C-alpha positions in Angstrom: -2.1 9.8 77.3 -0.6 6.7 75.7 -4.1 5.3 75.2 -5.2 8.4 73.3 -2.2 8.2 71.0 -2.8 4.5 70.4 -6.5 5.2 69.6 -5.5 8.0 67.3 -3.0 5.7 65.4 -5.6 3.0 65.1 -8.2 5.5 63.9 -5.8 7.0 61.4 -4.8 3.5 60.0 -8.5 2.5 59.6 -9.3 5.8 57.7 -6.3 5.4 55.4 -7.0 1.8 54.7 -10.6 2.4 53.9 -9.8 5.2 51.5 -7.2 3.3 49.4 -8.8 2.2 46.2 -8.8 -1.6 45.6 -7.1 -1.0 42.2 -4.2 0.8 43.8 -1.9 -2.2 43.8 -2.5 -2.7 40.0 -2.0 1.0 39.3 1.1 1.4 41.5 3.5 0.3 38.7 2.1 2.9 36.3 2.4 5.9 38.6 4.8 7.8 40.9 3.1 8.9 44.1 3.7 11.9 46.3 2.1 13.1 49.6 1.7 16.6 50.8 0.6 16.9 54.5 -0.5 20.1 56.0 -0.3 20.3 59.8 -1.9 23.2 61.5 -1.4 23.5 65.2 -4.0 24.8 67.6 -2.2 25.9 70.7 -3.2 29.0 72.5 -0.7 31.9 72.6 0.9 31.2 69.2 3.1 28.5 70.6 2.0 26.0 67.9 4.1 24.8 65.0 2.4 24.5 61.6 4.0 23.2 58.5 3.6 21.5 55.1 5.5 18.2 54.6 6.3 16.6 51.3 7.1 12.8 50.8 9.2 12.5 48.7 10.7 15.9 48.5 9.0 18.3 46.1 11.5 20.5 44.1 14.1 19.8 46.8 11.9 20.8 49.8 10.9 18.4 52.5 8.9 21.0 54.4 7.3 24.4 54.0 6.2 26.9 56.6 2.6 27.7 57.6 1.5 30.3 60.1 0.1 29.4 63.5 -3.6 29.6 63.7 -3.7 31.0 67.2 -2.1 34.1 68.6 -2.2 35.6 72.1 -5.7 36.9 71.4 -7.2 33.7 69.9 -7.8 32.6 66.4 -5.8 34.7 64.0 -7.9 35.0 60.8 -5.0 36.8 59.0 -2.8 33.7 59.5 -5.7 31.4 58.5 -5.9 33.4 55.2 -2.1 33.2 54.7 -2.2 29.4 55.2 -5.0 29.1 52.6 -3.0 31.1 50.1 0.2 29.1 50.8 -1.6 25.7 50.4 -3.2 26.9 47.2 0.2 28.0 45.9 1.7 24.6 46.7 -1.3 22.9 45.0 -0.8 25.0 41.9 2.9 24.3 41.7 2.3 20.6 42.2 -0.4 20.6 39.5 1.9 22.6 37.1 4.6 20.0 37.6 2.2 17.3 36.2 0.9 15.8 39.4 -2.8 14.8 39.7 -4.6 14.9 43.1 -6.1 11.5 43.8 -7.0 11.5 47.5 -7.5 13.9 50.4 -7.7 12.7 54.0 -8.7 15.2 56.7 -7.7 14.4 60.2 -8.2 16.2 63.5 -6.5 15.3 66.8 -7.0 17.1 70.1 -5.7 17.0 73.6 -6.9 19.3 76.4 -5.7 22.8 75.5 -4.2 21.9 72.1 -4.8 20.1 68.9 -3.8 19.5 65.3 -5.7 19.9 62.0 -4.0 17.7 59.4 -4.8 17.1 55.8 -3.0 14.5 53.7 -3.1 15.1 49.9 -2.0 12.2 47.7 -0.8 13.0 44.2 0.2 10.7 41.3 2.0 11.2 38.0 2.3 8.8 35.2 5.8 7.3 34.9 
């Protein structure tokens, strides 16, 4: 179990480092940055916990709620649709607030009987 988590952390670090533009350090002083991370849990029976996380806070919110992708009967397409609508609403609000999407990093992590679908969105805004 620990080895799986360590491999995931190493993989995650390699993906993030490879996606960071070389000019990021030069541009860092010109922009403010914000991350929005969607975490969609895949645990049978609706026991998962899905959410949106903002770093730093966006309009006073650290987190937002997403629906679980699975219910007792399997994949819940209604919840999938609600999550898509929620993510689109957050993206629109962030864009309306002057933030520009500069990077998207999809991640998937699975253990027997469960898993996570994560997507990290990085936004910037001129200072």
